[in-house]
C-alpha atoms as a printed R data frame, in Angstrom:
    type eleno elety resid chain resno       x      y       z
1   ATOM     1    CA   UNK     A     1 158.807 69.969 142.570
2   ATOM     2    CA   UNK     A     2 161.167 69.927 139.584
3   ATOM     3    CA   UNK     A     3 162.308 66.577 138.249
4   ATOM     4    CA   UNK     A     4 165.936 65.717 138.880
5   ATOM     5    CA   UNK     A     5 166.534 64.207 135.442
6   ATOM     6    CA   UNK     A     6 165.524 67.076 133.151
7   ATOM     7    CA   UNK     A     7 165.979 70.783 133.744
8   ATOM     8    CA   UNK     A     8 163.415 73.559 133.512
9   ATOM     9    CA   UNK     A     9 165.475 75.121 130.711
10  ATOM    10    CA   UNK     A    10 165.347 71.886 128.701
11  ATOM    11    CA   UNK     A    11 161.582 71.673 129.114
12  ATOM    12    CA   UNK     A    12 161.088 75.309 128.152
13  ATOM    13    CA   UNK     A    13 162.825 74.693 124.828
14  ATOM    14    CA   UNK     A    14 160.428 71.918 123.791
15  ATOM    15    CA   UNK     A    15 157.763 72.746 121.215
16  ATOM    16    CA   UNK     A    16 154.066 71.927 120.914
17  ATOM    17    CA   UNK     A    17 154.391 71.909 117.125
18  ATOM    18    CA   UNK     A    18 155.436 68.275 116.684
19  ATOM    19    CA   UNK     A    19 153.518 66.461 113.969
20  ATOM    20    CA   UNK     A    20 152.575 62.796 113.594
21  ATOM    21    CA   UNK     A    21 154.999 61.272 116.116
22  ATOM    22    CA   UNK     A    22 156.991 62.551 119.078
23  ATOM    23    CA   UNK     A    23 158.623 61.735 122.399
24  ATOM    24    CA   UNK     A    24 157.682 63.861 125.429
25  ATOM    25    CA   UNK     A    25 159.472 63.991 128.775
26  ATOM    26    CA   UNK     A    26 156.845 63.744 131.520
27  ATOM    27    CA   UNK     A    27 158.401 65.118 134.712
28  ATOM    28    CA   UNK     A    28 154.938 65.578 136.258
29  ATOM    29    CA   UNK     A    29 154.525 61.791 136.316
30  ATOM    30    CA   UNK     A    30 156.205 59.691 138.977
31  ATOM    31    CA   UNK     A    31 156.745 56.084 139.983
32  ATOM    32    CA   UNK     A    32 156.567 54.258 143.314
33  ATOM    33    CA   UNK     A    33 158.597 51.068 143.747
34  ATOM    34    CA   UNK     A    34 156.760 48.535 145.932
35  ATOM    35    CA   UNK     A    35 158.835 45.760 147.498
36  ATOM    36    CA   UNK     A    36 158.534 42.982 150.061
37  ATOM    37    CA   UNK     A    37 157.003 39.497 150.290
38  ATOM    38    CA   UNK     A    38 153.512 40.857 151.083
39  ATOM    39    CA   UNK     A    39 153.412 43.343 148.197
40  ATOM    40    CA   UNK     A    40 150.652 41.671 146.171
41  ATOM    41    CA   UNK     A    41 148.649 40.510 149.175
42  ATOM    42    CA   UNK     A    42 148.674 43.996 150.637
43  ATOM    43    CA   UNK     A    43 147.805 45.790 147.403
44  ATOM    44    CA   UNK     A    44 145.030 43.294 146.653
45  ATOM    45    CA   UNK     A    45 143.174 44.681 149.668
46  ATOM    46    CA   UNK     A    46 143.820 48.295 148.682
47  ATOM    47    CA   UNK     A    47 143.262 48.682 144.925
48  ATOM    48    CA   UNK     A    48 140.362 48.259 142.492
49  ATOM    49    CA   UNK     A    49 142.333 46.027 140.090
50  ATOM    50    CA   UNK     A    50 143.052 42.320 140.586
51  ATOM    51    CA   UNK     A    51 146.716 42.511 141.573
52  ATOM    52    CA   UNK     A    52 146.980 38.705 141.672
53  ATOM    53    CA   UNK     A    53 146.338 38.598 137.923
54  ATOM    54    CA   UNK     A    54 149.340 40.796 137.088
55  ATOM    55    CA   UNK     A    55 151.805 39.209 134.662
56  ATOM    56    CA   UNK     A    56 155.317 40.369 133.652
57  ATOM    57    CA   UNK     A    57 154.231 40.999 130.066
58  ATOM    58    CA   UNK     A    58 151.231 43.198 130.898
59  ATOM    59    CA   UNK     A    59 150.178 46.081 133.138
60  ATOM    60    CA   UNK     A    60 147.055 46.802 135.153
61  ATOM    61    CA   UNK     A    61 145.047 49.983 135.329
62  ATOM    62    CA   UNK     A    62 143.360 50.734 138.607
63  ATOM    63    CA   UNK     A    63 142.367 53.176 141.305
64  ATOM    64    CA   UNK     A    64 143.143 53.611 144.986
65  ATOM    65    CA   UNK     A    65 140.072 54.693 146.952
66  ATOM    66    CA   UNK     A    66 139.078 55.775 150.427
67  ATOM    67    CA   UNK     A    67 136.377 53.973 152.410
68  ATOM    68    CA   UNK     A    68 133.666 55.957 150.592
69  ATOM    69    CA   UNK     A    69 134.968 54.821 147.199
70  ATOM    70    CA   UNK     A    70 136.394 58.263 146.331
71  ATOM    71    CA   UNK     A    71 139.724 58.098 144.532
72  ATOM    72    CA   UNK     A    72 143.091 59.145 145.843
73  ATOM    73    CA   UNK     A    73 144.708 57.997 142.601
74  ATOM    74    CA   UNK     A    74 144.451 56.310 139.260
75  ATOM    75    CA   UNK     A    75 147.548 54.449 138.125
76  ATOM    76    CA   UNK     A    76 149.278 51.876 135.961
77  ATOM    77    CA   UNK     A    77 150.802 48.900 137.819
78  ATOM    78    CA   UNK     A    78 153.572 46.735 136.382
79  ATOM    79    CA   UNK     A    79 156.212 44.263 137.493
80  ATOM    80    CA   UNK     A    80 159.913 45.087 137.622
81  ATOM    81    CA   UNK     A    81 161.827 41.989 138.653
82  ATOM    82    CA   UNK     A    82 160.776 41.122 142.192
83  ATOM    83    CA   UNK     A    83 159.158 44.513 142.710
84  ATOM    84    CA   UNK     A    84 156.068 46.321 141.475
85  ATOM    85    CA   UNK     A    85 155.971 49.810 139.983
86  ATOM    86    CA   UNK     A    86 152.982 52.131 140.376
87  ATOM    87    CA   UNK     A    87 152.985 54.891 137.764
88  ATOM    88    CA   UNK     A    88 150.782 57.964 137.554
89  ATOM    89    CA   UNK     A    89 150.498 61.739 137.748
90  ATOM    90    CA   UNK     A    90 152.639 63.077 140.601
91  ATOM    91    CA   UNK     A    91 149.752 64.633 142.595
92  ATOM    92    CA   UNK     A    92 147.771 61.417 142.769
93  ATOM    93    CA   UNK     A    93 150.746 59.112 143.255
94  ATOM    94    CA   UNK     A    94 151.930 61.141 146.234
95  ATOM    95    CA   UNK     A    95 148.412 61.089 147.725
96  ATOM    96    CA   UNK     A    96 148.242 57.329 147.259
97  ATOM    97    CA   UNK     A    97 151.732 56.800 148.671
98  ATOM    98    CA   UNK     A    98 150.762 58.588 151.881
99  ATOM    99    CA   UNK     A    99 147.815 56.234 152.422
100 ATOM   100    CA   UNK     A   100 149.668 53.082 151.370
101 ATOM   101    CA   UNK     A   101 152.448 53.785 153.848
102 ATOM   102    CA   UNK     A   102 149.961 54.499 156.630
103 ATOM   103    CA   UNK     A   103 148.305 51.067 156.412
104 ATOM   104    CA   UNK     A   104 151.342 49.151 155.176
105 ATOM   105    CA   UNK     A   105 153.105 49.210 158.549
106 ATOM   106    CA   UNK     A   106 151.330 45.971 159.443
107 ATOM   107    CA   UNK     A   107 152.562 44.114 156.345
108 ATOM   108    CA   UNK     A   108 155.937 43.096 154.958
109 ATOM   109    CA   UNK     A   109 155.892 45.715 152.239
110 ATOM   110    CA   UNK     A   110 157.887 48.870 151.551
111 ATOM   111    CA   UNK     A   111 157.416 51.865 149.264
112 ATOM   112    CA   UNK     A   112 160.148 53.902 147.595
113 ATOM   113    CA   UNK     A   113 159.759 57.126 145.656
114 ATOM   114    CA   UNK     A   114 161.925 56.651 142.547
115 ATOM   115    CA   UNK     A   115 162.307 60.325 141.559
116 ATOM   116    CA   UNK     A   116 166.100 60.032 141.620
117 ATOM   117    CA   UNK     A   117 166.314 56.747 139.717
118 ATOM   118    CA   UNK     A   118 163.416 56.467 137.226
119 ATOM   119    CA   UNK     A   119 162.023 58.809 134.582
120 ATOM   120    CA   UNK     A   120 158.724 58.774 132.689
121 ATOM   121    CA   UNK     A   121 158.337 59.757 129.028
122 ATOM   122    CA   UNK     A   122 155.507 59.503 126.518
123 ATOM   123    CA   UNK     A   123 155.566 58.356 122.907
124 ATOM   124    CA   UNK     A   124 152.503 59.349 120.913
125 ATOM   125    CA   UNK     A   125 151.060 60.904 117.763
126 ATOM   126    CA   UNK     A   126 149.304 59.622 114.675
127 ATOM   127    CA   UNK     A   127 152.411 57.749 113.490
128 ATOM   128    CA   UNK     A   128 153.997 56.955 116.857
129 ATOM   129    CA   UNK     A   129 154.698 53.350 115.868
130 ATOM   130    CA   UNK     A   130 157.295 54.635 113.419
131 ATOM   131    CA   UNK     A   131 159.415 55.726 116.383
132 ATOM   132    CA   UNK     A   132 159.499 52.308 118.023
133 ATOM   133    CA   UNK     A   133 162.559 51.097 116.059
134 ATOM   134    CA   UNK     A   134 164.531 53.975 117.620
135 ATOM   135    CA   UNK     A   135 163.733 52.301 120.956
136 ATOM   136    CA   UNK     A   136 164.872 48.898 119.740
137 ATOM   137    CA   UNK     A   137 161.445 47.452 118.872
138 ATOM   138    CA   UNK     A   138 160.835 45.757 115.531
139 ATOM   139    CA   UNK     A   139 157.021 45.800 115.760
140 ATOM   140    CA   UNK     A   140 154.273 47.625 117.637
141 ATOM   141    CA   UNK     A   141 153.316 45.849 120.869
142 ATOM   142    CA   UNK     A   142 149.738 44.903 121.685
143 ATOM   143    CA   UNK     A   143 147.698 47.415 123.662
144 ATOM   144    CA   UNK     A   144 147.856 46.482 127.334
145 ATOM   145    CA   UNK     A   145 151.290 44.921 127.087
146 ATOM   146    CA   UNK     A   146 154.616 45.753 128.718
147 ATOM   147    CA   UNK     A   147 157.766 45.392 126.635
148 ATOM   148    CA   UNK     A   148 161.287 45.335 128.088
149 ATOM   149    CA   UNK     A   149 163.733 47.841 126.612
150 ATOM   150    CA   UNK     A   150 167.338 48.715 127.281
151 ATOM   151    CA   UNK     A   151 167.125 50.718 130.470
152 ATOM   152    CA   UNK     A   152 163.442 50.238 131.119
153 ATOM   153    CA   UNK     A   153 159.964 49.240 129.945
154 ATOM   154    CA   UNK     A   154 157.348 50.448 127.473
155 ATOM   155    CA   UNK     A   155 153.610 50.357 128.274
156 ATOM   156    CA   UNK     A   156 151.227 50.222 125.307
157 ATOM   157    CA   UNK     A   157 148.340 52.346 126.610
158 ATOM   158    CA   UNK     A   158 146.365 52.606 123.356
159 ATOM   159    CA   UNK     A   159 147.053 52.482 119.611
160 ATOM   160    CA   UNK     A   160 149.911 54.899 118.832
161 ATOM   161    CA   UNK     A   161 150.101 55.935 122.507
162 ATOM   162    CA   UNK     A   162 152.806 54.700 124.915
163 ATOM   163    CA   UNK     A   163 154.477 55.376 128.239
164 ATOM   164    CA   UNK     A   164 158.184 54.782 128.841
165 ATOM   165    CA   UNK     A   165 159.628 54.038 132.276
166 ATOM   166    CA   UNK     A   166 163.396 54.365 132.010
167 ATOM   167    CA   UNK     A   167 166.356 54.703 134.313
168 ATOM   168    CA   UNK     A   168 167.434 58.323 134.621
169 ATOM   169    CA   UNK     A   169 170.611 57.597 132.636
170 ATOM   170    CA   UNK     A   170 168.651 55.904 129.835
171 ATOM   171    CA   UNK     A   171 166.172 58.799 129.723
172 ATOM   172    CA   UNK     A   172 168.930 61.383 129.469
173 ATOM   173    CA   UNK     A   173 170.589 59.406 126.690
174 ATOM   174    CA   UNK     A   174 167.301 59.114 124.785
175 ATOM   175    CA   UNK     A   175 166.490 62.828 124.890
176 ATOM   176    CA   UNK     A   176 170.038 63.644 123.817
177 ATOM   177    CA   UNK     A   177 170.090 61.178 120.909
178 ATOM   178    CA   UNK     A   178 166.506 61.852 119.739
179 ATOM   179    CA   UNK     A   179 166.377 65.606 120.292
180 ATOM   180    CA   UNK     A   180 164.650 66.207 116.940
181 ATOM   181    CA   UNK     A   181 161.722 64.006 118.019
182 ATOM   182    CA   UNK     A   182 161.093 65.733 121.335
183 ATOM   183    CA   UNK     A   183 157.879 67.627 122.085
184 ATOM   184    CA   UNK     A   184 156.528 69.439 125.132
185 ATOM   185    CA   UNK     A   185 154.685 67.379 127.777
186 ATOM   186    CA   UNK     A   186 151.427 69.145 126.880
187 ATOM   187    CA   UNK     A   187 151.581 67.502 123.447
188 ATOM   188    CA   UNK     A   188 151.446 64.056 125.046
189 ATOM   189    CA   UNK     A   189 148.813 65.091 127.579
190 ATOM   190    CA   UNK     A   190 146.576 66.318 124.766
191 ATOM   191    CA   UNK     A   191 146.747 62.861 123.194
192 ATOM   192    CA   UNK     A   192 146.099 61.316 126.619
193 ATOM   193    CA   UNK     A   193 142.883 63.340 126.850
194 ATOM   194    CA   UNK     A   194 141.815 62.410 123.310
195 ATOM   195    CA   UNK     A   195 142.276 58.734 124.229
196 ATOM   196    CA   UNK     A   196 139.902 59.273 127.170
197 ATOM   197    CA   UNK     A   197 142.546 58.462 129.792
198 ATOM   198    CA   UNK     A   198 142.165 60.564 132.967
199 ATOM   199    CA   UNK     A   199 144.532 61.382 135.791
200 ATOM   200    CA   UNK     A   200 143.884 63.130 139.099
201 ATOM   201    CA   UNK     A   201 145.254 66.590 139.745
202 ATOM   202    CA   UNK     A   202 145.365 67.938 143.297
203 ATOM   203    CA   UNK     A   203 142.045 69.813 143.116
204 ATOM   204    CA   UNK     A   204 139.999 66.680 142.388
205 ATOM   205    CA   UNK     A   205 141.681 64.071 144.582
206 ATOM   206    CA   UNK     A   206 139.040 62.476 146.811
207 ATOM   207    CA   UNK     A   207 136.126 63.816 144.761
208 ATOM   208    CA   UNK     A   208 135.103 60.980 142.416
209 ATOM   209    CA   UNK     A   209 134.391 57.268 142.395
210 ATOM   210    CA   UNK     A   210 136.183 55.224 139.695
211 ATOM   211    CA   UNK     A   211 133.130 54.923 137.421
212 ATOM   212    CA   UNK     A   212 132.858 58.728 137.225
213 ATOM   213    CA   UNK     A   213 136.204 58.659 135.396
214 ATOM   214    CA   UNK     A   214 135.308 55.611 133.242
215 ATOM   215    CA   UNK     A   215 137.689 53.228 135.007
216 ATOM   216    CA   UNK     A   216 135.271 50.352 134.388
217 ATOM   217    CA   UNK     A   217 135.496 51.005 130.626
218 ATOM   218    CA   UNK     A   218 139.300 50.872 130.529
219 ATOM   219    CA   UNK     A   219 139.701 47.711 132.644
220 ATOM   220    CA   UNK     A   220 140.556 49.585 135.823
221 ATOM   221    CA   UNK     A   221 138.066 47.784 138.106
222 ATOM   222    CA   UNK     A   222 137.730 44.099 138.937
223 ATOM   223    CA   UNK     A   223 134.228 43.223 140.125
224 ATOM   224    CA   UNK     A   224 135.211 39.644 141.010
225 ATOM   225    CA   UNK     A   225 138.424 40.008 143.048
226 ATOM   226    CA   UNK     A   226 136.841 40.394 146.476
227 ATOM   227    CA   UNK     A   227 137.177 43.052 149.144
228 ATOM   228    CA   UNK     A   228 139.315 46.185 149.025
229 ATOM   229    CA   UNK     A   229 138.993 49.651 150.531
230 ATOM   230    CA   UNK     A   230 135.947 51.355 149.010
231 ATOM   231    CA   UNK     A   231 134.767 48.152 147.298
232 ATOM   232    CA   UNK     A   232 131.236 48.329 148.702
233 ATOM   233    CA   UNK     A   233 130.611 51.774 147.228
234 ATOM   234    CA   UNK     A   234 132.201 50.918 143.874
235 ATOM   235    CA   UNK     A   235 130.109 47.747 143.591
236 ATOM   236    CA   UNK     A   236 126.941 49.627 144.557
237 ATOM   237    CA   UNK     A   237 127.488 52.039 141.671
238 ATOM   238    CA   UNK     A   238 127.543 49.082 139.276
239 ATOM   239    CA   UNK     A   239 124.928 46.701 140.618
240 ATOM   240    CA   UNK     A   240 122.391 49.231 141.868
241 ATOM   241    CA   UNK     A   241 122.727 51.512 138.856
242 ATOM   242    CA   UNK     A   242 123.691 54.498 140.986
243 ATOM   243    CA   UNK     A   243 126.338 55.890 138.654
244 ATOM   244    CA   UNK     A   244 124.789 58.912 136.944
245 ATOM   245    CA   UNK     A   245 127.983 60.589 135.761
246 ATOM   246    CA   UNK     A   246 130.810 59.756 133.358
247 ATOM   247    CA   UNK     A   247 133.840 61.394 131.790
248 ATOM   248    CA   UNK     A   248 133.610 62.843 128.276
249 ATOM   249    CA   UNK     A   249 136.027 64.387 125.802
250 ATOM   250    CA   UNK     A   250 135.261 68.023 125.020
251 ATOM   251    CA   UNK     A   251 136.984 70.333 122.555
252 ATOM   252    CA   UNK     A   252 136.715 74.061 121.894
253 ATOM   253    CA   UNK     A   253 138.349 76.969 120.139
254 ATOM   254    CA   UNK     A   254 139.552 79.079 123.046
255 ATOM   255    CA   UNK     A   255 142.545 80.794 124.592
256 ATOM   256    CA   UNK     A   256 141.539 79.501 128.028
257 ATOM   257    CA   UNK     A   257 143.122 76.576 129.893
258 ATOM   258    CA   UNK     A   258 140.738 75.802 132.749
259 ATOM   259    CA   UNK     A   259 142.146 74.286 135.918
260 ATOM   260    CA   UNK     A   260 141.016 70.905 137.192
261 ATOM   261    CA   UNK     A   261 137.806 71.435 139.151
262 ATOM   262    CA   UNK     A   262 136.541 74.298 136.978
263 ATOM   263    CA   UNK     A   263 132.783 74.324 136.357
264 ATOM   264    CA   UNK     A   264 131.073 73.539 133.058
265 ATOM   265    CA   UNK     A   265 127.525 74.743 132.374
266 ATOM   266    CA   UNK     A   266 124.762 73.333 130.158
267 ATOM   267    CA   UNK     A   267 122.056 75.406 128.495
268 ATOM   268    CA   UNK     A   268 118.465 74.712 129.558
269 ATOM   269    CA   UNK     A   269 116.163 76.794 127.380
270 ATOM   270    CA   UNK     A   270 117.239 80.407 128.065
271 ATOM   271    CA   UNK     A   271 119.241 79.621 131.202
272 ATOM   272    CA   UNK     A   272 122.586 78.007 132.019
273 ATOM   273    CA   UNK     A   273 123.104 75.552 134.864
274 ATOM   274    CA   UNK     A   274 126.199 73.981 136.379
275 ATOM   275    CA   UNK     A   275 126.467 70.526 134.869
276 ATOM   276    CA   UNK     A   276 130.013 69.241 135.065
277 ATOM   277    CA   UNK     A   277 133.611 69.666 136.155
278 ATOM   278    CA   UNK     A   278 136.927 69.795 134.300
279 ATOM   279    CA   UNK     A   279 139.192 66.854 135.095
280 ATOM   280    CA   UNK     A   280 142.128 67.539 132.745
281 ATOM   281    CA   UNK     A   281 142.661 70.283 130.182
282 ATOM   282    CA   UNK     A   282 145.325 71.150 127.606
283 ATOM   283    CA   UNK     A   283 145.360 74.092 125.217
284 ATOM   284    CA   UNK     A   284 147.677 74.050 122.213
285 ATOM   285    CA   UNK     A   285 147.532 77.098 119.930
286 ATOM   286    CA   UNK     A   286 143.899 77.814 120.786
287 ATOM   287    CA   UNK     A   287 142.759 74.183 120.492
288 ATOM   288    CA   UNK     A   288 141.360 73.340 123.915
289 ATOM   289    CA   UNK     A   289 141.000 69.636 124.789
290 ATOM   290    CA   UNK     A   290 139.238 68.671 128.018
291 ATOM   291    CA   UNK     A   291 138.193 65.611 129.964
292 ATOM   292    CA   UNK     A   292 135.124 66.493 132.020
293 ATOM   293    CA   UNK     A   293 132.759 64.678 134.352
294 ATOM   294    CA   UNK     A   294 129.184 65.236 133.129
295 ATOM   295    CA   UNK     A   295 125.782 63.552 133.467
296 ATOM   296    CA   UNK     A   296 125.942 60.238 131.637
297 ATOM   297    CA   UNK     A   297 123.002 61.186 129.441
298 ATOM   298    CA   UNK     A   298 124.855 64.122 127.882
299 ATOM   299    CA   UNK     A   299 124.628 64.258 124.083
300 ATOM   300    CA   UNK     A   300 126.456 66.041 121.235
301 ATOM   301    CA   UNK     A   301 123.353 68.217 120.806
302 ATOM   302    CA   UNK     A   302 123.689 69.744 124.282
303 ATOM   303    CA   UNK     A   303 125.180 73.228 124.504
304 ATOM   304    CA   UNK     A   304 128.053 73.376 126.987
305 ATOM   305    CA   UNK     A   305 130.291 76.244 128.038
306 ATOM   306    CA   UNK     A   306 133.046 77.013 130.499
307 ATOM   307    CA   UNK     A   307 131.476 78.817 133.466
308 ATOM   308    CA   UNK     A   308 134.457 81.135 133.941
309 ATOM   309    CA   UNK     A   309 134.540 82.065 130.235
310 ATOM   310    CA   UNK     A   310 131.089 81.839 128.580
311 ATOM   311    CA   UNK     A   311 132.637 82.382 125.142
312 ATOM   312    CA   UNK     A   312 134.306 78.971 125.407
313 ATOM   313    CA   UNK     A   313 131.646 76.731 123.829
314 ATOM   314    CA   UNK     A   314 132.379 73.002 123.908
315 ATOM   315    CA   UNK     A   315 131.781 70.195 121.456
316 ATOM   316    CA   UNK     A   316 131.221 66.681 122.800
317 ATOM   317    CA   UNK     A   317 133.561 64.222 121.066
318 ATOM   318    CA   UNK     A   318 133.143 60.475 120.777
319 ATOM   319    CA   UNK     A   319 134.944 58.325 123.325
320 ATOM   320    CA   UNK     A   320 137.354 55.695 121.923
321 ATOM   321    CA   UNK     A   321 135.703 53.027 124.092
322 ATOM   322    CA   UNK     A   322 132.218 52.010 125.191
323 ATOM   323    CA   UNK     A   323 130.789 52.990 128.575
324 ATOM   324    CA   UNK     A   324 128.354 50.072 128.540
């Protein structure tokens, strides 16, 4: 489904060659508006994060799980006046929306797809903070914060890495006025991977518990909030030490761009064995960046390759956060 606020021709003209700092339209990301007096009460029983702790000046990361603790979605949750906004990759947000609507009929809560009214963009790169004055900000906000802007809000995901939620009109104005700063969405998604921040594409929805994608390491799980769908399985992974897999950053020199769900193999003496799965992958000019679920005892010394292309040999990169 093509976004209504930016055309395919406009996207096709954007380059992956941006250096240091850039703004990327992200039409593959979408936002749900959640309204009604029971919004927080209802979501508190659905999501892994503590919705009651949400404040206007910050956002929450979290996951939406089935009864077995397998994720329909990861997301960012923020306030917008009297409503809440749930932001994430379109595949996962649509999967989550379907489930939220199904169980929300018994609560005073409503869900609206904002594809015609809100747009998502990314601001990133090694000097991304230098672009913030063009958005009306005098200083870089603290990671984890939400800052109000003309026409929307800015989420500080990580150092030099931001998401913008803007009205469609504000987004169109920004891309027109800052055309020299624009880069292709893949440029932002590469940085997202290198920050260790996963999202769920269609092929892996319902396949992993939150800890497999490091949600506990990026404040996406509250272990003190009480019951929610899938809570028993998520808690068991923590307290019984049952989580044996985690997400790692892999890089390679390759012309391949493996799809989500593609197999990764590890070398054991003279043989290769299936060891992991691609979660997200971006290839820019032969530089392949991947988030992959692997055994949590994987090390940089292990030899890993893409099962569908054995010449693609991976390096294990350091995560920007601790898994402990």
